N, C-alpha and C positions, 0 to 999 in steps of 0.2 A: 490412464496416466498420460498416454500420448495426446489425448484430446485436451487434457488440462494444460500441458506444456505448450501445445500448439496455440491454444487460446491466449495464454499469457504472452507468447512471442508475437502473435498478431496484434494484441493490444499495445505492446511496446512499439511496434512498427507504426501503428496508427497514430500513437501519441507523438512520435518523432516528427511525423508529417504535419499534424495539426499544430504543433508548437510553432511552426514556421508559416502556417497557412495564412493568417490574417493579422498583421501587426497594427492595423488601424482600429481594431475593436478593443474597447476597454473591458477586458474579459477574464482575467485569471482570478480564481477564487479558491480559498481553502475553507472547508466546513467541517463541523463536528456536531453530531446529533445523537441523543440518547433516547432509549425507548420509554414511552409512557403507558403503553398498553399493547396487548397482542392476544392471539387465540391459542398461545402455547399452554399446554397442561401445567407445566412447571415453568415459571417465568423468572429467570435471572434477568438482570438489566443488560439488554443488547445495546450496541452502539455502532455507528458508521462514521468513518473518516474519508473525506472525498477531496479530490483535486479536480477542478473543472475549468473549461475554456470555451469561449464562444467562437464559432466559425463565422457567424453573421449576427445580425441584430436579433434573430429569432431561433437560430439553430446552434446547439452546443454539444459538447461531449463531456463525459464525466467518468473518472476512474476512481474506484472506492475499495477500501477494506471494510468488510462487514463481519462483525462478531455477533452471532445470534444467541450466545450463551447456551444453556442446557434446555433440551427439548425432551419431554418424557411421554411415552405412550405405554400401552398395556404390556408390551413385550420387551422394549429396549429403552436404554437411557442414552440420549444423544447429546453431543456437543458439536456445533457446526459453525464454521467460519469460512471466509474465502474472499475472493476478489471479483469485482464486476467492472464491466466496460459498457457504458450506456450512451446512446444518442438521445438528445433532449430537444424538445420544442418549447420555446418560451413565449408567453403572452403578457405584455405590459398592461396589467389591469388598471393601474393608476400610477401617479407619479412615484409613490413609495412601494407599491405592491407589484410583484412579478409572479405569475403562475408558471409552473414548469411541469411537464410530463416527460418521463424518461423510460426507455426500454433497452435492455441489452442482456448479454450472457452473464451468468453467475457461475464462477469456477469455485466449487464448494469442496471443503474437506470435512467429512462427517465422521466423527468418532463415536462408535456405539459400544455399549457394554451389555452383552447378553450371552452367557455361556462362553466367556472369553472376550478379549479385546479385539476390535476390528476397526480399521480406518478405511473409509470409502471415499474415493474422489469421483466427482461427477460434474457434468455441465448442465445447469438449469437456466432459468431466466429470472431476472429481477425487473419488476414494473414499479415505478415510483410516480406519485403525484405529490406536488410540493407547492407551497406558497411561501414567498420570501417577503419580509417587510424591512425596508432599508431605513434604518434610523439615521444614518449619515451616508455619504458617498462610499464609505469603506466598510461599515459595520451593518449587518443585517441579521434579523431573527428568522428562524426556519420552523415551519410546521409541515411534516412530511408523513406520507403513508407509503408502505412497501408491501407488495405482493411477491412472495418468493415461491416460484413454481419449480419444484424438483420432484423426482420420482417418489420419494418417501417424505412424509411429514411436511407438506407445504405450509407456509405460515403467512399470516397477515399481521402487520404491526403498525403502530402510530409512534412518531418520534417528534421531539422538539430539540432545537439546537441553535447554534450561532455560526456565522460565517464572516470571513474577511475578504474584501475585494481589493486586489492590487491594481492601482491605476496604471494604465499603459502610457509610459513616457518614452517615446522613441529616441529622444536625444540621450537620455540617461542609458537606455538599452544599448545604443550604438557605442557610447563611451565605455560601458562595461565590457562589451564584446571585444573592443579594441584593446583594452587593458588585459583581458583574458588571453588574447592571442600573444601578448608580449610576455607574460609572466607565468602562465598557468597551464602549460601543456601536460604537466605531470604532477601527481600528488602522492606522497608517501604518508601513511597513516598508522596510528597505533590505537587499539581499542581494548577496553576492559569491560566486563559485564557479567551477565548471568545466563547459564544454559538451563532450560527447563524442559524435562521430558513431557511431550504432549501425548501422554498415555494415561487414561483414567485408571484409578486404583492400582497404580504401579508402586513398586517397593523402592523406587529410586529416590534420589534427593536432588534438589537444585544445587548447582555448583558454579564456581567461578569459571569464566571463559575468557579467552584472549584471542586477539586477531591482529595481524599485521597485513597491511594492504598497500599495493602500488597501483595507481590508476593513471591511464593515459586518456587525454581529452582529444577526440578526433574532430568534433565540431562543438560549438557552444551548447549543444543539446544531446550529445552522445558520447559516452565514455565506455571503456572496457577496463574492468578491475581484476587483478590477480590477488587472491586472499589466502594467507596462511592462517588456519583456524585450529584452535585447541579448545574443544568443548568440555574437557575435564571428564571425570569419572562419576557418573550418576547412579551406578549399579544397574541401570538399564542399558547404557552404552558407555564406552570409553573411547571417544572418537577424536581424531586429529587428522588433518589433511590439507589439501590445497583446492581452491575453487576458482573457476574462471567465470566471470559474470558480466555480460553486457548490461549497460545501464542507460536509461533515458534520464536526462537532467533538465529541469525547468528552473530558470533563474528569475528571482523576484527582486528587482532593483539591483543594488550593488553588493548586498550583504547576504541575502537568504537564497538557498538553493534547496530543491526537493527532487529526489530521484527514486526510481523504481527499477529493479533489476531481476533477471532470471538467468540461472546458469547451472553448471554441473560441478558437483562436489566429489572429488576423488579422495577418499579417506581410508584408514586402515581396516575398516569393517566391510565397506562396499563402495559402489559408485552410486551416489544419490543426487537428487535435484534440490535446488534451493531457490527461493524467491525472497526479495528483500525490499524494504522501504527505507530510504536514507534521507537525512536532513543535515544541512550544514549552515553555519553562521560565520561569516568572515569577520574576524576581530582585528586582523592586520592584513595588508595586501597579500602576504604569503602564508598566513596562518589562519586555520579554520577550527572551530569547535564542531564536533560531529555527533550524530545520533544514528543508530542503525537497528532495525528489527529484521531478523531473518527467520524464515520458516524452513527447516530442513525436512524434506519429504523423503523419508528413508524406507528401506526394506524391512520386512518382518515387524511392522508396527512399532518402529522406534523413532518416530518423528520427534522433532524438538523445536522449541522457540528460543531464540537467542536475542536478548536485549543488551545493547552496548552503547557506551559513550566513549568518545575518543577525541583525538587532536590530529590535524593533518597539516603537512607542510607542502606548499606548492613550489615547483621549480621548473 
C-alpha cells in the first residue's frame, strides 16, 4: 500500500511540473480506447482513459485509468484496474499518422475470489505501442497494444479508440489564468451520486452518496480540497467522514478542467486512502458543473467506487 500511494503522489508531482514545462508545444490530449482482443481466459470489455501532454516534439507523458475487467484462471477469479504514468516517444510517420511507444509503472488493484474475498495492491509495468491517425487537427483515431507486466496474470491486449487534441493558445491561456486569479481562489461544491461496494459476491447494495467540498486554488494547476462524505449504508459498510485531498488540475481553454487527486479519508470505520478523477465545465464565470469518480481504498476488503455529479460556486 505504501508503494501504491507513493507512486500516485510521485505521479501527481510529475504532472504538476510538466503542466508548466513547455507552453510552446501544441500538446494536450484526452483519449478513450476500448478492448478489441486479448489473451485473457475470460474477456470482459476493458477500457483505458488517458490524459497526455508533450514535453517536446517527440517526448511526452501520459497518465491513465485502466480497467481490465475480469480475468479468470484455474484457481481464482480476478477483477483488476488501476492507474499508470508513462513516458512516451513519438515518431511522425506521415502528415496524418503518429507512432507512439510508452513505458511506465502500473498501480494496480486486483480483486480475487477464491476461498474468500481478497484485494491486492501492487506495482507493475505498462508497455504500450500505439498508432494515431489525425482526421483533423483536433480529432484522431487510435490503434493501441498493451503489455501489462504484473506478478500474477500478465496480459496482452489490443484496443481501438478516439482522442481529442486541445490546441495550445497562449493568449487565451494567459487571459484565463488572469481571470482565475481575480475570481476563483476558492470553490464550494455539492455532489450527489452512487456508492458501489468494490467487493465481488458481496451481499451489499448500491446506495446514494453525498458530498460537500471546499477547495482552495494555490496555483492555476494545484488545489487542495476538503470533503465531507456520506457513502450511505450498503450493508458492507456504513461510512461517513472527512477527506483531505491535494489535486492536480489541467485547464483546457476557458471552460474545461480535468483533475486527479490522492488523499486521506478519516471516517467512522477507519482511516482510509482515496484517489479521484475530477472534471469540470464552467457554465458561468463563477459557476461550474462537476463530475467526480473516487476509489476508496479501505481496510478489511471494503473498497468502494463513488460516482458523483455536482455543482460548484467559485469565490
